[in-house]
N, C-alpha and C positions, 0 to 999 in steps of 0.2 A: 248644499251638501248635507245629508242627514247626519244626526249625531250617532255615535256608536254607544248605545246604552243598553243595559240589561234591567229589566223590571222583574224583580223576583216574586211578584204577586201574581203573575200568570205563568201558564205552562208554555215552555218554549223549546220544544224538543229539536227543532232544526238548528237553533242557535247553540244549544247545549252540546250537540254532537257534530256541529259543522265547523267549517274554517272560521276562526276568529280574525278580524283585522287587527294589526298591531298599531298601538298608538303610544308613542314615546314622547314625553315632555321634553322640551328644550328651555324650560323656564329658568333654570339655575346657572349661575356663573357666567355672566356676561361682563364685558368691559364697555365703558361709555365715555364719550367725549364730545363736548360742544365744538362746533366748527363755525364760529361767528363770521369769519371772513371767507368761507367756502373754499378752503384750500385742499380739502381731504381727497377729492376725486383727482385733483391735479398732481398731488403728491403720491397718488396711488395707495391710499389707505385700504382700498378694496382688495389689494394683492395679498396672496397668501403669505408672502414673505414680510409683510408689514408688522412691525413690533408694536402691539397694542397693550402689552402687559402692564405698562406704566400708567394706563388710564384707570379711571375709577371703577371699582367693582360694583355691579348691581345684579339684582334678579329682575326678571320680567314676570307679570306685568310691571312696567316702570313708567312713571310720569315725570319727566325731567322738569316740568313746570312747577312741581311741588317739592322736588329735592331741593333742600335748602341751599345746596351749592349752585343750583342753576335757577333760582326761584323766578318764575314768570319769564324765563328766557323765551324768545321768539326767533326762529332761524333754523339753520341746518345743524344736525347732530348725528352722531354715528353710534352704532351698537356692533360688538364683535363677540362672536361665540365660537369656541373650539369644541368639537364633539367627535366621538369615535362612531363607527357604523360598520355593521356586518354585511357581508355580500347579500343582495336581495335574491339571487337566484333567478327564477323566472318571474318573480313579482316585480312590482313597481313601488317606488318610495316617493311620497309627496311631502313637501314642506308647506305647512298651513300656518297662516297668521290669522288669529280671530279679529284683530283690528290694529291698525297702526295710524296714529293721526299725525299729519294729514296726508302728505305725499311721502311715498316711500320708493326707495331703489335698493334692489337686493342683488348681491353677488354670493356665489357658492364657489369656493376654491378658486377665486379669481375670476369666474365667468359670470357675467351679467345674466340673471335669471329674468329680469323684467322689472316693471314699475306698477305702482298702484296709486290711485288718488281716491280719496274718501276716508274719513277717519273712524268709521264705526262699523264697517262691514268686513266679512271674512274674504280671504283670497289665498290661492295655493299654487304651487309650481310642481311639475313632475321633475324630480331631481335624480332619477335612478341613474342616469349615464354619468353623472358628475360626482357621485359619492365614492369616496375612498375609505380606507381604514381610519384615517385621520382627516378631519374636515375643518375648514374655515368658513364661518358665515359672517358676512359684513352687510349691514343694513343702514342705509341713509336715510334719515327722517327729517322732514321739513314742516314745521307746524305753522309756517306763515300764511296770512290771508291776504287776498286781494279781490278785485272785482270779478275774477275768473274762478274762485274757489267756491265750493258748496259745502257748508255755509261760508259767507265771506262779506266783504265789503260791497257797497252799492255803487253803481254807476251814478252819474249825475241824474238827479231827479228833482223838480222844482218843489215837491212837497216835503223834502227831506233836507235837513240842515247839514252843513259841511261837516260838522262833528259827528252826526249820526251816520253819515255815509261811510266814515273810515273804520268802524268797528261793528262786530256783531255782539249781541248782548250776554254772552257767556264767555268764560276764558278759553282761549285756544290750547287747551291742556295737551302737551306734545308728548310723543313717545310710543313705545310699543305697550299700549295700555291694556291689551288683553293677551291671553296665552298664546304660546307658540309650541308647535309639536310636529313630529314626523309621523306619518301614517303609511303602513305597508298594506298594499292591496294587490291581489292578483292582476294579471295583465288584463283580463277581462273582469270588470268589477261594476258594481251598482253605484253610480255616482250620486244618485239622489232618488228619493221616493216622494210621491204626492198622494196623500190618502184622503179620499172623500168618503166620510161616513154619513149616510142619510138615514135617518130614522123614519119609520113608518109610525106616526104618533097613534094611529088608530089600532094598528095590529100589534104594535110593540116590537116589531122586527127591525132590523137595520141592514141596508144594503152597504157593502164595503167595496169601494172601487180603489185599486191601488195602481197607480201609474209608476212604473219603474224605469229609470233612465239608465241604460246599460252602455258603458263606454269600453271600447277595445283599444287599448294602449299598445297592442302588439303590432307586428309587421305583416300579418296575414289575416284574411277574413276568418271569422269564427261563427259557429252556429251553436247557441246555448239554450239551455232550458231554464226558464224562471218559474219558480214556485213561491207561493206565499201562503201564511196561515195566520189566523187569530183565534186564540184559545185553542179548542179542538176542532175548529172549522177551517177546512182547506179552502183557500181562496183561488181556486182553479190553478192552471199552469199553461204556459205557452212557450214555444220555441221561437227564437229570433235569431236572424242573421245580422251580424254587425260587421261592417267593412273595416279594414285596418285604419286606426287613427280617427275613427268616426263614433258617433253615438246613435243608438236606436232607442226607441221607447216601446214598452210593453204595457198593455192595460190588463189586469187581472180583476176579476169580480166574484163576489159571493154574498150569501145572506146569513146574518147572525139571527138565530131563533130568539123568540121573545124572552125566553128564560135566561139567556146570555146577555141581554142588553140592559145597560144602566147608563142613563143620559148623564151628560156633563153639565154642570151649572155652578154658579159661585158657591151655593150652599151644599152641593153634592158633586165635588170635582172628580168624577170617576174617570179613570184612564185605562186604556189598553195598550197592548204592545203587538204589533205586527212583525212577523218575521218574513223576510224576503231573501230568497237565495238564487244564486246564479253561479253554477259551477262550483268553485271553491270558495266563493265570496257569499257570505251572510250577514245581513245587517238587521238590526232591531230598531223600530221606529214606533214612538209612542204617539198616541192620538186619543181623541175624545169623540164621543157620539153626541151631537147636539144640533139643533136647527135654530138658525138666526134668520128671521124674516121681518118684513114690514107689512103692516096692514093699515092703510091710510096714514095716520099720524102716529101710530103705536109701533113700538118695537117689541117683538115677540121672540121670546126664548123658549124653545120647546112648546110653542103654541100658547104660551101664557104672556101677557103683557108685563114689561118690566120698566121701571124708572128708578135710576140709581144715582148716587153721588159719585164723584171722583176727584181727581187731583192731577196737576202736573208736578213731576219731580225732576227739576234740574239735576244733572248728574254731577254733584259736587259735595265733597265731604273734606273737612279739614285734614290735611296730611296726605289725601289720596287723590284729590282732584277728580278727574273723570274715571279713574279706576274704580271697580265696584267689588271690592273683596266680599266674600261670602258673608262675613259677620256684619258688615254694613248693610248688604243687601237684605239679609233676613230681619235685621232690626227695622229697617225702613219699611218693607212690605207688610211686616206684622203690624207696625203702627197704622199703615194705610188700611189694611183690612179690618183693623179693630176700629178705625175711624169711619167705617161705612163707605169707604172710597173704592168702589168696586167696578165702576165703569169709567175708564180713564183715558183721555188723550194724554199719555203719561210723560211724552218727551217730544222735543222738536226733532229728534234724530233717532236712528235705530239703536235700540237698547241691547244689553247683553243677552245671550241665550240663556244664562243662568236666571235672569229676571223672568223670562218667559216660562222657564221650567217651573219656577216657584209659582207663577200665576196659574199654570196649568194644575199643579198639584194642590193648591190652596183655594183656587177659585176667584180670580180677578179677571175681568173683561178689558181688553185693551184695544185701543184705536192706535195703530202703528202709523208713524209719520217719517218720511225721509226728510231731506234737508233744505227744502225751499222755505227760508224765513225771509219775508219781506224782499224778495228779489224785485227788481225794477222791470219795466216793460221791455226795456232794451236787453236786459240779461235773459228774460223768458222768451224773447224772440230769437236769441242768439242760438244757432244749431249746436255749437260746441257745448254750451251750458246745458242744452236739452239732452245731449248725449251723456254728459257727466252725470246729470240727475237720473236719468233713465238706468245708467250702470249702478249707481248706488241703490236706487229703488229695487232694481232686479236682484242684486246681492242680498238685500234684506228680504225680499218676498221668497226667494228660493231657499233661503235658510229656515224661514219662519212659518211656511204655509201649512205645516202639520201641526201647529199649536192651537188647541181648541180655545185657548184664552184670546187669540187674535180674531176679533170679529169684524174689523173694518181697516181700510187703509186711508190715510189722509195724504193728499198730494200737495200740501203747503200750508203755510201760516202767514196771514197779514200782509198779502200782496195786494196791488190795486186791482181787485176782482171785478170792478166795474168797467174797466177798460178792455178794448178789443184784445190786447196783449194777454190780460188776465183771463178772459173768457176762453180764448184759444188755448191757453196752457191747461185749464182744467178739462176742457173738451178732449184735447189730444192725450193728456196723461190718464184720463179715465179709459180711453181706448187702449192705451198701452198696458195699463193694469189688467184690463179684461183679457188681453192676449196671454197674460202669465197666469192669472187666478180670477176665474169668473165666479167664485163661490162666496166671496166676501163683499160687503158694502163699501162704498166709496164716499168720501166727504173731503173737505178742506176747511181750515179755520179762517172765516172772514172777519175783517175789522170794518167793513163798509156798510153793513146791513142797517145801522141805525141813521143812515143818511136820507133825508126827505126827498133828495133828487132821484132816488130809485122809485119809480112809479109802478113798475111791473117786473114780474120774474125775469123776463128776458133782459133786463137791464144790467143783470149781474150774473157771475159765474155759477151761482148756486143752483141755477137752472139744470146744470149737468150732474149733480150729485144725488146719491140716494136719500141722505138726510142732511139737512142744513146744520152747520157748526158755526157759531158766532162767539168772538171775544167781546164781552160787554162789561164796561167799567162805568156804571152809573145808569140811571134811568132804565132799569132792567125791564120793568113791565112795558113801558112805551116802546122799547126797542123790540121786545119779543112779539108784542102786538103787530108792529110793523112788518117784521119777518113773516108772521103768520098771513098778513094780507098779501104779501108778495108770493108766498109759497103755501098756500092754505091746505094743500094735500101732502105736505112733507113734514115729517117729524123734525124737531128742532133740538140740538145738543148745545148747551153753552160750554164751549171749550175752554174759556178763561173767564173768571170773575174774581174779584178780590180787591184788597186795599193794603197798602204798606203800613208797617207800624209807625213810621214817621209821618204818615198821612193824617194821623189822628192825635189827640191829646193823651189818650189812654187806650188800654187794651180793651177796656169796657166799652169805649166808643166804637172801637174797631168791630167787637162782637156785634154791637147794635146795628152797625152799618150792613154787616153781612146777614144778620137775621132779616133785616129789611129786605135784602135780595131774595131770601128764601120765601118770604111772604109773597113776593112778586112771582116767584117760580111757581108757587102752589096755585096761582090763578090761571095758569097755562096748561090745559090738558094735553096739548101737543108736545109739551117738553119731555124729552126722554132721559136727560141726564145733564149734570152740571159739574164741571171740573174746576176746583178752586186753584187759582194761581196765588201761591205755590205751596206744596207741602213743606218745603225747606228753603231757607235763605241760600243765596248763591253768589259767588264771586263774579264781577263783571267789570269791564272798562267802559261800559256804555254811558253816555251822558245821563246824570241824575243819580249815579251810584254814590253811596255814602263814602267819606273819607276813610273808613276802615276796609273798603274794597267790596263790601256786601250790598246787595239790593234785599231789603228786609220785607219780603212778601210772605214769608213762611208761617204756617201753622206751628212749625217748630223752628228752634233756633239752630245755627249751623252744627252744634253738637248733638242735635235732635232732642233737646230739652223741650217738653210741651209748653206752648204759651197757652194762655187762657183761650185763645181761639180753637186750639185742638180740642180742649175739653168740650167746649160749647158745640163744636162740630160734630162730636160723636152723637150727641142728642139730635142736632138737626138732620144729620144723614141717617138716622136709624129709621127703620121701616115701620115703627109703632109708636104710639102714644100710651103712656102708663099713668093711671090716676089712682088715688086713694079715695074710696067711697064707702058709705055705710059705716062710718066710724062710730063705734058704740064701745062701752066700757069692756076692755079685755079682748076685743076682736074687731076686724074690719074686713073690707074687701078691696082687692086691686083689680082694676079693669084694664086689660091689655087689648088695645085696638090696632089692627094693621091699617096703616094709612091708605087713603085713596087718592091723595093729591100728589105729593112729592117728599121723599122718595115712595115708591109703592110697588110691592111685588109679594108674591105668596111667601109666607113664612112657614117653613117645615123643618121640624127638629130643633126649635128654639127652646131655651130654658130661662127660667127667672129664678134669682135668689132674692130672698127677702129676710133681713135680719138673721142671716146664717142658714135659713132653710131653703132647699132647692125645690122647684116645681117645674115640670115638663109641660110645655104649652101645646095645645091642640094645633093642628094645621090651620092657619089663619089666612084666608084669602083677603085681598083688600076690601076694607069695610067691615070685616067680621071681627068680633070681640070674644074675649074669654074672661070670666070672673074667677077670682081666686081667693077663697076665704083664708085669712091668716089670723093667728093669734097676735094681739098688739097690746102690749103693756103700756106704752107711752103714747106720745101724741104724734110721732113721725115713725116712718118706715125707710130703711135704707135698702135700695133695690138695685139690681144689675140685671141687664138683659144680655144673654150670651147666645152667640150664633153657633151653628154647627162647626165643629173644629175647635171649639173652646175659646173663641174670640168675644172678649167682652166689649160690646159696642155702646152700651150706655150705663152710667152710674149717676144715680141721683137720690136725693132724699125726698120722699113724699110726705106732705103735710095734710 
């Protein structure tokens, strides 16, 4: 489902003068109650006449796991909402939930709308026929996990202890954790768009291909004309016939001239808005123009090789749990961007669309992952589990496929990828992903690739991916070399590496450990990225968690106070080295060199400050240097390296 947004930076005549879809928030004034013995449905809490006024007042998004009244509660709970609605006329009204963790059952005015399973993806219902002037919404939520939930507990496996099988390693934060709203649309409406923007790097032009999904919620067939435009360029038009209660697709295409094309990249996150109209319905969808390809063991962005640092960000913040309010999101992502962590397998589950919007606007590249965390072979072979996983994967992809920040999909993390079940999973899920979106790369995070019993690429499931992702905790160079032996023609991405604060005697020792990892990474020219585990500490019940409930892997503490690791990592993940040379009385030179090893990419639009003076750097390709003559009264120079967008990515004193 595409977002209904307006970008004021581009010309949108169809949107400005067309029919706008109405979007009404239902976030305020709910009632909440836990139901630990599961009597709610039996006692008809879902009925319109049920008196919920004595229950606790909450607003959504709401996470009952962090509400002090229900701290870490696991089980069934209920939300109740009364709201007014006006007659929709010939239009249709949809009730949309952005995410509910984990299982949900929804009633409107006492009528069961349906159920949903999966804690991080959106779902909706057509409620047109049920709405009255005064309405009662009841939502039953269950955040329990077991061996049939994704993510969840493991079935028996000889390699896993009894304690490890019972839990998954983050908290099952329950509730309506993302917004709820009503959307009003015409009976024939645009249910989604899929935009493929392909640049011609030689000519500077870009081909825009827009696939529009047209749904007819009415009772009779309709024939409609679909139009689209980007800037002042019309992207063709086409008629489509849609049967009653069915959906049809239309593909529109056009070409943007070179003068109108500005490519998207982390340092230049240029965005466009396409407007698509069908009858009385008009939607605006943002997108970016960029090309992501592989050439041998290199990752190319817009034709140029890139190697970048990244991070994993468990969705956990004191008092908010898995909710991601804008102030927390912006704080975290600003620190991530300023830390040079711009190519991230950022989470084990679908992130909020607000995160992807920020990444689009500010320039982060994301590998998206759905919920296969350490599923056993028995679970991966189970047809019901496969259907659940594919449902969550599809909901994520259909929501996110227009975000330029999303460059790849991961089909899982740390399962037994050397087994027949693991290989079958990756092969089949790769095929499923390709049926939905064949424009992005595919990978998964393997924990098996350091094992000597793997003798050839066919022994492990990474044979089926576009680039290899590996979680490596120690012996980094040896493991990477072994991976390259198995898959000499594939790029390698380190999806996890790191060390806990309590795994060393001091933060300095921790910094030294990870600097050694970076030394190893810089010896591997086939390495395209590395995501540190983790950006932040996170709550967990997994064995090995500290008595305070946290697993202390973070570059920052739970409240986001930077540890020494974060400061060190700004320099380690910076794309340049900075040296003080030719130091003579009263002046010196600074040499800025774009790295060739890791990270490495073209630096364009960067600035340097030194002792309060600002200098604009030339465009520097990997291996190129620039000398800056500076006045220097003392023995040292305080410098900062600043990325486009104003992000300070390195601060140090040169001697």
